[in-house]
KOLNU-714499 format. One line per 5 residues: their letters; for each residue x, y, z of C-alpha. Coordinates in Angstrom, 1 decimal. Example, Ala and Ser with C-alpha at 12.3 -4.5 7.8 and 13.67 -1.06 7.14 Angstrom:
# residues 2
as	12.3,-4.5,7.8; 13.7,-1.1,7.1 $
This chain:
# residues 83
xxxxx	16.9,56.5,-13.8; 18.7,59.4,-15.4; 22.4,60.1,-15.1; 23.7,63.6,-16.0; 27.1,64.0,-17.5 $
xxxxx	28.8,67.3,-18.1; 30.6,67.5,-21.4; 32.3,70.5,-22.9; 30.1,72.2,-25.5; 32.7,72.0,-28.2 $
xxxxx	32.8,68.2,-27.7; 29.1,67.8,-28.4; 28.2,70.8,-30.5; 28.7,69.0,-33.8; 26.3,66.1,-32.8 $
xxxxx	22.5,65.9,-32.7; 21.4,65.2,-29.1; 19.2,62.1,-29.8; 22.1,60.6,-31.8; 24.5,61.3,-29.0 $
xxxxx	22.2,59.8,-26.4; 21.9,56.7,-28.5; 25.6,56.4,-28.9; 26.2,56.7,-25.2; 23.5,54.1,-24.4 $
xxxxx	25.0,51.7,-27.0; 28.6,52.3,-25.7; 27.5,51.7,-22.1; 25.6,48.5,-23.1; 28.7,47.2,-24.9 $
xxxxx	30.8,48.0,-21.9; 28.5,46.1,-19.6; 28.2,43.2,-21.9; 31.9,42.9,-22.5; 32.5,42.7,-18.8 $
xxxxx	29.7,40.1,-18.4; 27.6,42.3,-16.2; 24.5,41.9,-18.3; 23.3,39.3,-20.8; 23.2,39.8,-24.5 $
xxxxx	19.5,40.4,-24.5; 19.7,42.9,-21.6; 22.5,44.8,-23.3; 20.5,44.9,-26.5; 17.5,46.3,-24.6 $
xxxxx	19.7,48.9,-22.9; 21.1,49.9,-26.2; 17.6,50.3,-27.6; 18.3,47.7,-30.3; 16.9,44.3,-31.2 $
xxxxx	19.3,41.4,-30.3; 20.4,41.0,-34.0; 21.3,44.6,-34.4; 23.2,44.5,-31.0; 25.1,41.5,-32.2 $
xxxxx	26.1,43.4,-35.3; 27.2,46.3,-33.1; 29.3,43.8,-31.1; 30.9,42.6,-34.3; 31.7,46.1,-35.5 $
xxxxx	33.1,46.9,-32.1; 35.1,43.6,-31.9; 33.2,42.4,-28.9; 32.8,38.6,-29.0; 29.2,37.4,-28.8 $
xxxxx	30.2,33.9,-28.0; 32.7,33.2,-25.2; 33.7,29.8,-26.3; 37.3,28.5,-26.7; 38.4,26.3,-29.6 $
xxxxx	38.7,23.3,-27.2; 35.2,23.9,-25.8; 33.8,24.0,-29.3; 35.6,20.8,-30.3; 34.3,19.1,-27.2 $
xxxxx	30.7,20.3,-27.9; 30.9,19.1,-31.5; 32.3,15.7,-30.4; 29.3,15.2,-28.1; 26.8,15.8,-31.0 $
xxx	25.3,12.7,-32.5; 25.9,13.4,-36.2; 25.0,9.8,-37.3 $
């Protein structure tokens, strides 16, 4: 599916079209992922990145990859058999 967006020429004239398209795809994928509408893997696919590059993008955009509280992490670690 294609979605057309009208943007002012002066807004996009300084950018190369393929780069702009990639940035929009990545931004939309981040937006969907941050709102838990898609999985990490699906967001990476939508952004046209492998999962590791998408995780790096999340890091640079300050979007958490793991939604785990400190208490949940402590509970999980306590359940591990480290003996």
